[in-house]
C-alpha positions, 0 to 999 in steps of 0.5 A, spaced: 434 828 415 437 833 421 433 836 427 436 840 432 437 838 439 433 842 444 436 843 451 431 842 457 430 850 457 427 849 450 433 853 447 437 850 441 443 846 444 447 848 437 448 840 436 444 836 430 442 829 430 441 825 423 435 821 423 434 815 419 430 816 412 428 809 412 424 810 419 422 818 419 422 819 411 418 813 408 412 813 404 407 812 410 402 806 409 395 808 411 393 801 411 398 798 416 396 804 420 389 802 420 390 795 422 395 796 428 390 801 431 385 796 430 389 791 433 391 795 439 383 798 440 381 790 440 386 788 445 383 793 450 376 790 449 374 786 455 369 782 452 365 780 458 358 782 455 353 777 456 345 777 456 341 771 458 338 766 453 331 762 454 335 756 457 338 761 462 332 764 465 329 763 471 322 761 471 316 756 470 316 750 465 309 750 465 305 751 459 302 758 460 295 757 456 292 751 452 294 750 445 287 751 442 281 755 442 284 762 445 284 766 439 292 767 440 298 764 438 301 758 441 305 759 447 309 754 451 314 757 455 314 764 459 321 764 458 320 765 450 323 771 447 317 774 445 314 775 453 317 780 457 322 778 462 324 772 457 331 770 454 334 774 449 335 771 442 342 771 439 344 776 445 352 778 446 356 772 449 363 773 452 369 773 447 376 775 445 376 780 440 384 780 440 387 778 433 394 777 431 398 781 426 405 780 423 411 783 426 413 786 420 407 789 419 407 792 426 414 795 424 411 798 418 405 801 421 410 805 427 415 807 421 409 810 418 406 814 424 413 816 425 414 819 418 407 823 419 410 826 425 416 828 422 412 830 415 407 835 420 413 838 424 410 835 430 417 831 432 422 834 437 429 831 439 431 833 446 437 832 450 437 826 455 433 828 462 435 827 469 430 828 474 433 827 481 426 827 485 419 826 482 416 833 481 410 835 477 412 842 477 419 840 474 415 837 468 410 842 467 416 847 467 419 843 461 413 843 457 412 850 458 419 851 455 418 847 449 411 850 448 407 844 449 403 845 455 396 843 454 397 839 448 397 832 447 405 830 448 408 823 448 415 823 451 420 817 449 426 815 453 431 810 452 430 807 459 426 806 465 426 813 468 422 813 475 422 820 477 420 822 470 414 818 470 412 820 476 413 827 475 408 826 469 403 822 472 398 827 474 398 831 468 392 828 463 395 830 456 402 827 457 405 820 457 412 818 458 414 811 454 420 807 453 422 806 446 420 798 447 413 801 449 411 805 443 405 803 439 402 806 433 395 809 436 399 813 442 404 816 436 398 818 432 394 820 438 399 825 440 399 832 438 407 832 439 412 827 439 418 828 443 424 824 443 430 824 448 437 824 444 438 817 447 432 814 445 433 815 437 438 810 436 435 805 440 428 806 436 432 806 430 435 799 432 429 796 434 425 798 428 431 796 423 430 789 425 
């Protein structure tokens, strides 16, 4: 498939780029996408939740009332879960939510996400950007020229571009990522995916391994 390469002003540069059909035009695998997104969200969980069980509660160990003759149930400890201030039964404990996925499955998931973007016309290819100084105003002008201001935008660059990253950092609905930082969740979360020209070949090389 072919896409027009846009200038920074939003105009057509007159050049086109051919995108690999094995990456941008395959039949999406929804289950692979589900697993990759699930892993991404699971890995972000801290897992530091904790409640105290009866053995961890601070309190007297004295039997609180006699065994028989009260007309009520037997009770041996104030730290019992049935009393207010007692320990919690089967409460949450610190744990690690992360899990492993095969590299090939994650690649299929990213290819599927890219194919969805291409299929839904949410994919743009832009000439490589050069920002001499970090300026948010320049990045806003870029988004305005591309009619993307106010939309969730993911801009993908081939190499680390500090000035470009700093220019976009203050804007809530836009992200700048290098090719090797791409993940399925952010691809699907963006309303529009903008690939810099130099990032396309690097992305195709990365996903064809």
